[in-house]
C-alpha positions as a LaTeX table, in Angstrom:
\begin{tabular}{lrrr}
\hline
Residue & $x$ (\AA) & $y$ (\AA) & $z$ (\AA) \\
\hline
Met1 & $-76.86$ & 10.59 & 30.68 \\
Asn2 & $-74.95$ & 9.27 & 27.83 \\
Ile3 & $-71.87$ & 7.69 & 29.59 \\
Ala4 & $-70.02$ & 6.81 & 26.43 \\
Ser5 & $-70.05$ & 10.57 & 25.26 \\
Met6 & $-68.76$ & 11.53 & 28.67 \\
Ile7 & $-65.95$ & 8.88 & 28.52 \\
Lys8 & $-65.10$ & 10.06 & 25.15 \\
Arg9 & $-64.44$ & 13.77 & 26.43 \\
Val10 & $-61.86$ & 12.55 & 28.95 \\
Ala11 & $-60.23$ & 9.88 & 26.64 \\
Arg12 & $-59.13$ & 12.05 & 23.73 \\
Gly13 & $-55.52$ & 12.13 & 24.63 \\
Arg14 & $-52.95$ & 14.61 & 26.10 \\
Asn15 & $-54.06$ & 17.37 & 23.91 \\
Gly16 & $-57.72$ & 16.73 & 23.39 \\
Ala17 & $-59.03$ & 15.52 & 26.77 \\
Glu18 & $-61.51$ & 17.55 & 28.61 \\
Asn19 & $-62.07$ & 17.81 & 32.33 \\
Leu20 & $-65.49$ & 17.25 & 33.81 \\
Asn21 & $-67.06$ & 19.80 & 36.03 \\
Gln22 & $-67.99$ & 18.68 & 39.66 \\
Gln23 & $-71.68$ & 17.93 & 38.87 \\
Glu24 & $-70.79$ & 15.89 & 35.61 \\
Ala25 & $-68.22$ & 13.95 & 37.61 \\
Ala26 & $-70.70$ & 13.11 & 40.45 \\
Ser27 & $-73.47$ & 12.10 & 37.99 \\
Leu28 & $-71.23$ & 9.89 & 35.99 \\
Phe29 & $-69.46$ & 8.10 & 38.80 \\
Asp30 & $-72.77$ & 7.59 & 40.52 \\
Lys31 & $-73.80$ & 5.54 & 37.58 \\
Leu32 & $-70.44$ & 3.73 & 37.31 \\
Leu33 & $-70.60$ & 2.75 & 41.07 \\
Leu34 & $-73.74$ & 0.66 & 40.52 \\
Ala35 & $-73.16$ & $-3.16$ & 40.42 \\
Glu36 & $-74.99$ & $-3.35$ & 37.11 \\
Ala37 & $-72.63$ & $-0.68$ & 35.48 \\
Asp38 & $-70.93$ & $-1.69$ & 32.23 \\
Pro39 & $-67.55$ & $-3.13$ & 33.20 \\
Leu40 & $-66.04$ & $-2.05$ & 29.97 \\
Gln41 & $-67.15$ & 1.58 & 30.34 \\
Leu42 & $-65.94$ & 1.50 & 34.03 \\
Gly43 & $-62.59$ & 0.28 & 33.14 \\
Ala44 & $-62.28$ & 2.65 & 30.11 \\
Phe45 & $-63.22$ & 5.54 & 32.34 \\
Leu46 & $-60.72$ & 4.67 & 35.13 \\
Ile47 & $-57.91$ & 4.26 & 32.55 \\
Ala48 & $-58.81$ & 7.51 & 30.78 \\
Gln49 & $-58.70$ & 9.42 & 34.11 \\
Arg50 & $-55.50$ & 7.77 & 34.97 \\
Met51 & $-53.87$ & 9.15 & 31.68 \\
Lys52 & $-55.53$ & 12.48 & 31.83 \\
Gly53 & $-55.23$ & 13.10 & 35.68 \\
Glu54 & $-58.24$ & 14.12 & 37.77 \\
Thr55 & $-58.86$ & 17.60 & 38.88 \\
Ala56 & $-59.89$ & 18.96 & 42.23 \\
Ala57 & $-63.53$ & 19.49 & 40.94 \\
Glu58 & $-63.57$ & 15.93 & 39.56 \\
Leu59 & $-62.26$ & 14.50 & 42.80 \\
Ala60 & $-64.97$ & 16.34 & 44.73 \\
Gly61 & $-67.68$ & 15.02 & 42.43 \\
Phe62 & $-66.49$ & 11.47 & 42.71 \\
Val63 & $-66.61$ & 11.75 & 46.46 \\
Glu64 & $-70.01$ & 13.15 & 46.41 \\
Ala65 & $-71.17$ & 10.15 & 44.26 \\
Ala66 & $-69.52$ & 7.73 & 46.69 \\
Arg67 & $-71.22$ & 9.36 & 49.53 \\
Leu68 & $-74.53$ & 8.66 & 47.90 \\
His69 & $-73.75$ & 5.00 & 48.17 \\
Ile70 & $-73.26$ & 5.09 & 52.02 \\
Ala71 & $-75.94$ & 4.83 & 54.62 \\
Leu72 & $-76.46$ & 8.22 & 56.34 \\
Ala73 & $-74.21$ & 8.69 & 59.23 \\
Pro74 & $-75.69$ & 8.95 & 62.80 \\
Val75 & $-74.73$ & 11.76 & 65.31 \\
Ile76 & $-71.17$ & 11.45 & 66.23 \\
Pro77 & $-69.22$ & 13.33 & 69.12 \\
Pro78 & $-68.48$ & 16.87 & 67.82 \\
Leu79 & $-64.61$ & 16.67 & 68.09 \\
Thr80 & $-64.35$ & 13.42 & 66.18 \\
Val81 & $-61.39$ & 13.30 & 63.64 \\
Asp82 & $-61.55$ & 11.41 & 60.41 \\
Leu83 & $-58.49$ & 9.24 & 59.96 \\
Pro84 & $-58.36$ & 7.49 & 56.49 \\
Cys85 & $-55.67$ & 4.74 & 56.46 \\
Tyr86 & $-55.29$ & 3.16 & 53.00 \\
Ala87 & $-51.62$ & 2.47 & 52.38 \\
Gly88 & $-50.32$ & 0.36 & 55.13 \\
Lys89 & $-46.71$ & 0.20 & 56.21 \\
Cys90 & $-43.82$ & $-2.14$ & 55.49 \\
Arg91 & $-40.93$ & $-0.24$ & 56.83 \\
Ala92 & $-41.54$ & 1.00 & 60.39 \\
Pro93 & $-44.25$ & 0.75 & 63.10 \\
His94 & $-47.50$ & 2.61 & 62.85 \\
Ala95 & $-46.67$ & 5.66 & 65.30 \\
Tyr96 & $-49.69$ & 7.62 & 64.04 \\
Leu97 & $-51.97$ & 4.98 & 65.52 \\
Lys98 & $-50.38$ & 5.43 & 68.81 \\
Ala99 & $-51.06$ & 9.16 & 68.49 \\
Ala100 & $-54.68$ & 8.32 & 67.68 \\
Ile101 & $-54.87$ & 6.29 & 70.86 \\
Asn102 & $-53.36$ & 9.17 & 72.84 \\
Ala103 & $-56.01$ & 11.47 & 71.08 \\
Arg104 & $-58.79$ & 9.19 & 72.18 \\
Asp105 & $-57.32$ & 9.20 & 75.81 \\
Ala106 & $-57.21$ & 13.12 & 75.76 \\
Gly107 & $-61.02$ & 13.16 & 74.83 \\
Ile108 & $-60.66$ & 13.46 & 71.01 \\
Pro109 & $-62.63$ & 10.58 & 69.35 \\
Val110 & $-61.04$ & 9.08 & 66.14 \\
Phe111 & $-62.85$ & 7.40 & 63.39 \\
Val112 & $-60.42$ & 5.07 & 61.31 \\
His113 & $-61.43$ & 3.74 & 57.95 \\
Gly114 & $-59.26$ & 1.86 & 55.45 \\
Val115 & $-58.66$ & $-1.69$ & 53.94 \\
Lys116 & $-57.36$ & $-4.56$ & 56.13 \\
Ala117 & $-55.84$ & $-6.54$ & 53.39 \\
Ile118 & $-52.86$ & $-4.70$ & 51.73 \\
Asp119 & $-50.43$ & $-6.94$ & 49.81 \\
Gly120 & $-46.94$ & $-6.84$ & 51.36 \\
Arg121 & $-47.99$ & $-4.39$ & 54.14 \\
Ile122 & $-49.45$ & $-4.38$ & 57.50 \\
Ser123 & $-52.66$ & $-2.21$ & 57.69 \\
Ala124 & $-54.06$ & 0.07 & 60.28 \\
Gly125 & $-57.01$ & $-2.27$ & 60.62 \\
Gln126 & $-54.82$ & $-5.29$ & 61.51 \\
Val127 & $-52.82$ & $-3.38$ & 64.05 \\
Leu128 & $-55.91$ & $-1.85$ & 65.62 \\
Gln129 & $-57.74$ & $-5.09$ & 65.80 \\
Ala130 & $-54.88$ & $-6.79$ & 67.57 \\
Ala131 & $-54.58$ & $-3.86$ & 70.08 \\
Gly132 & $-58.19$ & $-4.56$ & 71.01 \\
Val133 & $-59.81$ & $-1.51$ & 69.23 \\
Ala134 & $-63.34$ & $-2.44$ & 67.87 \\
Cys135 & $-63.68$ & $-3.14$ & 64.11 \\
Val136 & $-67.28$ & $-2.92$ & 63.23 \\
Asp137 & $-69.30$ & $-3.20$ & 60.00 \\
Asn138 & $-71.76$ & $-0.26$ & 60.01 \\
Leu139 & $-71.88$ & 3.34 & 60.91 \\
Ile140 & $-74.61$ & 3.02 & 63.55 \\
Asp141 & $-72.39$ & 0.83 & 65.74 \\
Ala142 & $-69.29$ & 2.91 & 64.95 \\
Ala143 & $-71.08$ & 6.04 & 66.14 \\
Asp144 & $-72.04$ & 4.09 & 69.35 \\
Leu145 & $-68.45$ & 3.13 & 70.01 \\
Leu146 & $-67.17$ & 6.64 & 69.27 \\
His147 & $-69.41$ & 7.88 & 72.09 \\
Arg148 & $-68.62$ & 5.10 & 74.47 \\
Gln149 & $-64.92$ & 4.20 & 73.60 \\
Gly150 & $-63.55$ & 7.11 & 71.58 \\
Ile151 & $-62.15$ & 5.08 & 68.63 \\
Val152 & $-63.26$ & 2.55 & 66.11 \\
Tyr153 & $-62.32$ & 1.08 & 62.72 \\
Val154 & $-64.59$ & 0.46 & 59.73 \\
Asp155 & $-63.37$ & $-1.21$ & 56.60 \\
Leu156 & $-64.22$ & 0.20 & 53.30 \\
Ser157 & $-65.75$ & $-3.12$ & 52.17 \\
Asp158 & $-68.38$ & $-2.70$ & 54.79 \\
Leu159 & $-68.50$ & 1.15 & 54.65 \\
Cys160 & $-69.18$ & 1.48 & 50.87 \\
Pro161 & $-69.10$ & $-1.99$ & 48.99 \\
Asp162 & $-69.66$ & $-0.18$ & 45.61 \\
Leu163 & $-66.39$ & 1.97 & 46.02 \\
Phe164 & $-64.57$ & $-0.96$ & 47.58 \\
Arg165 & $-65.39$ & $-3.03$ & 44.39 \\
Ile166 & $-63.77$ & $-0.43$ & 42.28 \\
Tyr167 & $-60.89$ & 0.24 & 44.77 \\
Thr168 & $-59.91$ & $-3.44$ & 44.39 \\
Leu169 & $-59.68$ & $-3.36$ & 40.52 \\
Arg170 & $-56.15$ & $-1.99$ & 40.78 \\
Glu171 & $-54.61$ & $-5.55$ & 40.36 \\
Arg172 & $-56.71$ & $-6.19$ & 37.14 \\
Leu173 & $-56.04$ & $-2.68$ & 35.68 \\
Gly174 & $-52.41$ & $-2.75$ & 36.44 \\
Val175 & $-52.53$ & 0.82 & 37.78 \\
Arg176 & $-53.85$ & 2.87 & 40.71 \\
Ser177 & $-57.12$ & 4.58 & 39.94 \\
Phe178 & $-58.79$ & 7.65 & 41.42 \\
Ala179 & $-60.83$ & 5.34 & 43.79 \\
Asn180 & $-57.86$ & 5.51 & 46.23 \\
Ser181 & $-58.04$ & 9.32 & 46.61 \\
Val182 & $-61.90$ & 9.07 & 46.72 \\
Ala183 & $-61.69$ & 6.69 & 49.72 \\
Arg184 & $-59.17$ & 9.08 & 51.56 \\
Leu185 & $-61.52$ & 12.11 & 51.03 \\
Leu186 & $-64.72$ & 10.12 & 51.85 \\
Asn187 & $-64.98$ & 11.29 & 55.42 \\
Pro188 & $-68.12$ & 9.09 & 55.87 \\
Met189 & $-69.00$ & 10.33 & 59.37 \\
Ala190 & $-68.80$ & 14.17 & 58.18 \\
Cys191 & $-66.22$ & 14.76 & 60.81 \\
Ala192 & $-65.32$ & 18.49 & 61.18 \\
Gly193 & $-61.66$ & 17.68 & 61.29 \\
Gln194 & $-59.66$ & 15.33 & 59.04 \\
Leu195 & $-56.01$ & 14.14 & 58.99 \\
Asn196 & $-55.05$ & 12.73 & 55.48 \\
Gly197 & $-51.89$ & 11.37 & 54.17 \\
Phe198 & $-50.72$ & 10.90 & 50.44 \\
Phe199 & $-47.67$ & 9.47 & 48.75 \\
His200 & $-47.23$ & 11.55 & 45.39 \\
Thr201 & $-46.68$ & 15.27 & 45.80 \\
Pro202 & $-49.31$ & 16.46 & 43.18 \\
Tyr203 & $-52.16$ & 15.18 & 45.22 \\
Ala204 & $-51.48$ & 17.79 & 47.92 \\
Asp205 & $-53.26$ & 20.60 & 45.84 \\
Tyr206 & $-55.84$ & 18.36 & 44.37 \\
Met207 & $-57.02$ & 16.93 & 47.66 \\
Ala208 & $-56.92$ & 20.19 & 49.58 \\
Lys209 & $-58.87$ & 21.96 & 46.74 \\
Ala210 & $-61.48$ & 19.14 & 46.69 \\
Asn211 & $-62.00$ & 19.42 & 50.38 \\
Val212 & $-62.79$ & 23.10 & 49.89 \\
Leu213 & $-65.39$ & 22.25 & 47.19 \\
Leu214 & $-66.80$ & 19.65 & 49.52 \\
Gly215 & $-67.20$ & 21.93 & 52.27 \\
Gln216 & $-64.89$ & 20.26 & 54.56 \\
Pro217 & $-64.30$ & 22.58 & 57.74 \\
Arg218 & $-60.67$ & 21.89 & 58.22 \\
Ser219 & $-58.00$ & 19.32 & 57.28 \\
Leu220 & $-54.28$ & 18.76 & 57.26 \\
Leu221 & $-53.11$ & 16.93 & 54.17 \\
Phe222 & $-49.42$ & 15.82 & 53.91 \\
Met223 & $-47.06$ & 13.49 & 52.41 \\
Gly224 & $-47.22$ & 10.80 & 54.99 \\
Ala225 & $-44.80$ & 8.13 & 55.86 \\
Glu226 & $-45.28$ & 5.34 & 53.31 \\
Gly227 & $-48.46$ & 7.08 & 52.23 \\
Glu228 & $-50.29$ & 6.89 & 55.67 \\
Pro229 & $-51.52$ & 9.83 & 57.76 \\
Glu230 & $-48.12$ & 9.95 & 59.69 \\
Leu231 & $-45.93$ & 12.94 & 59.76 \\
Tyr232 & $-42.23$ & 12.41 & 59.52 \\
Ala233 & $-39.95$ & 13.67 & 62.35 \\
Asp234 & $-36.62$ & 13.97 & 60.77 \\
Arg235 & $-37.30$ & 15.87 & 57.53 \\
Gln236 & $-39.78$ & 18.31 & 56.24 \\
Lys237 & $-42.54$ & 16.94 & 54.16 \\
Val238 & $-45.33$ & 18.75 & 52.06 \\
Ile239 & $-48.06$ & 19.86 & 54.47 \\
Lys240 & $-51.33$ & 21.63 & 53.34 \\
Lys241 & $-53.67$ & 23.22 & 55.91 \\
Gln242 & $-57.15$ & 23.54 & 54.62 \\
Gln243 & $-59.57$ & 25.58 & 56.73 \\
Gly244 & $-62.75$ & 26.55 & 55.11 \\
Ala245 & $-61.90$ & 28.13 & 51.76 \\
Glu246 & $-58.35$ & 29.01 & 52.83 \\
Ile247 & $-55.34$ & 26.64 & 51.98 \\
Ser248 & $-51.86$ & 27.28 & 53.24 \\
Asn249 & $-48.46$ & 25.58 & 53.20 \\
Leu250 & $-47.06$ & 24.65 & 56.60 \\
Gln251 & $-43.60$ & 23.66 & 57.86 \\
Phe252 & $-42.49$ & 22.56 & 61.26 \\
Lys253 & $-39.07$ & 22.29 & 62.99 \\
Ala254 & $-37.63$ & 18.85 & 62.26 \\
Ala255 & $-36.75$ & 16.89 & 65.40 \\
Asn256 & $-33.20$ & 15.59 & 66.01 \\
Ala257 & $-34.14$ & 12.01 & 65.28 \\
Ser258 & $-32.94$ & 9.14 & 63.27 \\
Pro259 & $-34.17$ & 8.82 & 59.62 \\
Tyr260 & $-37.13$ & 6.94 & 58.66 \\
Ala261 & $-36.33$ & 3.30 & 57.61 \\
Arg262 & $-35.53$ & 2.79 & 54.13 \\
Glu263 & $-35.81$ & $-0.97$ & 53.91 \\
Ser264 & $-38.76$ & $-3.30$ & 54.32 \\
Met265 & $-39.12$ & $-5.35$ & 57.62 \\
Asp266 & $-40.37$ & $-8.90$ & 58.03 \\
Leu267 & $-44.12$ & $-8.30$ & 58.31 \\
Ser268 & $-44.72$ & $-10.40$ & 61.40 \\
Thr269 & $-41.98$ & $-8.57$ & 63.14 \\
Leu270 & $-43.61$ & $-5.28$ & 62.08 \\
Gln271 & $-46.91$ & $-6.30$ & 63.27 \\
Gln272 & $-45.41$ & $-7.14$ & 66.85 \\
Gln273 & $-43.56$ & $-3.95$ & 66.83 \\
Ser274 & $-46.60$ & $-1.88$ & 66.06 \\
Glu275 & $-48.65$ & $-3.72$ & 68.72 \\
Leu276 & $-45.59$ & $-2.94$ & 71.22 \\
Leu277 & $-45.67$ & 0.72 & 70.11 \\
Leu278 & $-49.53$ & 1.05 & 70.79 \\
Ala279 & $-48.88$ & $-0.51$ & 74.17 \\
Gly280 & $-46.40$ & 2.25 & 75.01 \\
Lys281 & $-42.94$ & 0.92 & 74.01 \\
Ser282 & $-41.59$ & 3.58 & 71.62 \\
Ser283 & $-38.25$ & 4.98 & 70.26 \\
Glu284 & $-37.00$ & 8.43 & 70.32 \\
Arg285 & $-38.06$ & 8.91 & 66.66 \\
Glu286 & $-41.53$ & 7.50 & 67.25 \\
Asp287 & $-41.90$ & 9.84 & 70.28 \\
Ala288 & $-41.23$ & 12.71 & 68.14 \\
Val289 & $-43.59$ & 11.60 & 65.54 \\
Ile290 & $-46.31$ & 10.96 & 68.27 \\
Lys291 & $-45.85$ & 14.36 & 69.75 \\
Arg292 & $-46.21$ & 16.08 & 66.30 \\
Met293 & $-49.12$ & 14.01 & 65.49 \\
Gly294 & $-50.82$ & 14.84 & 68.87 \\
Glu295 & $-50.65$ & 18.48 & 67.88 \\
Ala296 & $-52.20$ & 17.68 & 64.57 \\
Phe297 & $-55.09$ & 15.66 & 66.31 \\
Ala298 & $-55.80$ & 18.67 & 68.63 \\
Trp299 & $-55.96$ & 21.23 & 65.72 \\
Ala300 & $-58.21$ & 18.87 & 63.78 \\
Ala301 & $-60.56$ & 18.48 & 66.53 \\
His302 & $-60.58$ & 21.86 & 68.10 \\
Gly303 & $-59.24$ & 24.24 & 65.53 \\
Tyr304 & $-56.55$ & 25.41 & 67.97 \\
Gln305 & $-53.77$ & 27.33 & 66.62 \\
Leu306 & $-50.87$ & 24.89 & 65.97 \\
Gly307 & $-47.81$ & 25.21 & 68.23 \\
Asn308 & $-44.82$ & 27.59 & 67.95 \\
Glu309 & $-42.76$ & 25.05 & 65.95 \\
Trp310 & $-45.28$ & 25.19 & 63.12 \\
Arg311 & $-45.31$ & 28.03 & 60.72 \\
Glu312 & $-46.91$ & 29.01 & 57.45 \\
Glu313 & $-44.60$ & 29.19 & 54.38 \\
Ile314 & $-44.46$ & 32.65 & 52.82 \\
\hline
\end{tabular}
C-alpha cells in the first residue's frame, strides 16, 4: 500500500478531495495505527480528513481497523449494552450513569468505555470508580465482571492503546480528529445493543450509517447532553434509531422539567453531585432523564418496542 498516494487523494482540497471506500479506509488506518507509523503521514491524514469530512463508509473502515488492534472479546451476557462515554460533563450531574446502574439492577448488563482524564470535565470513569463500579484494564476481566456484577468500565488507554495514542493527539493538532467518533463506534465487546451520544448534528447520519455497514444489530444515536449518551428531558434532540439496515428518526414527548444547565459548575461540586445522584438523590429533571434513558436501555438490550411517548418522525 502506498500511504502517501492515499493521503494525496483525500488532501486535494474542497473540490478535488476523494473519499476512500470502506476497505481502503480500513487498510490505511490499520497501518497508521501502528506505533512505527510515520507521524508526519498520520498527522497529514488526520488533518486532511478533518478538512474533507469523513463519510459513513470511511468511519466504518476506521472502526474495523481499530478493532484489529483489540484483543478478541470473550463471551459476554447476551443482553449487554455498549455505552461509550467520551465527552465528560461540566454543567450537570451524570444522570445517564444512574440509568445505567438501574439497568444493571433490572438485569441488563452495561459495558462502559471512555477516557478518564478529560480536561475541564468530570468523566464517566471518574464517577463510576468513586461509586464503586469496577474499572479494569482488559476484556477478560471485564467479561467476568459483566457476568458477576452487571456493569464494568474499561478505559480506552487499556482497551486499544494504539487508538488512544491517536485520540490524545487533539491537543497537538489543535482540532478534534475522527478518532473520537471511532472510539464511540468501537463496541469492543460486540454488544447487540448500543446507546451512543454525539455533540454535532451531522454525525447523526454518519454514525448511524456506519453502524449499518458494521453490521450493528441495533443502536440509538442522539445529540446527548454535553456530548455524552444522555437524552435531554426538557427539549427535543436529534435521535436516530438504527435497527439492522433500517434507520429512522425518533421523537419523544418532552417532560415538564427545568432546562438543562447552561453554565459550568465547580468540578469538585459536580463530582459530589454525580456521586449523590448514583446513590439515589435526584432532582425532578434528572428523574425524567433517568426514566427516558431506562426505556432506551431496555430497547437496546431486548429490542422491545419503545413506549407510547416515543414516535417515529414522518
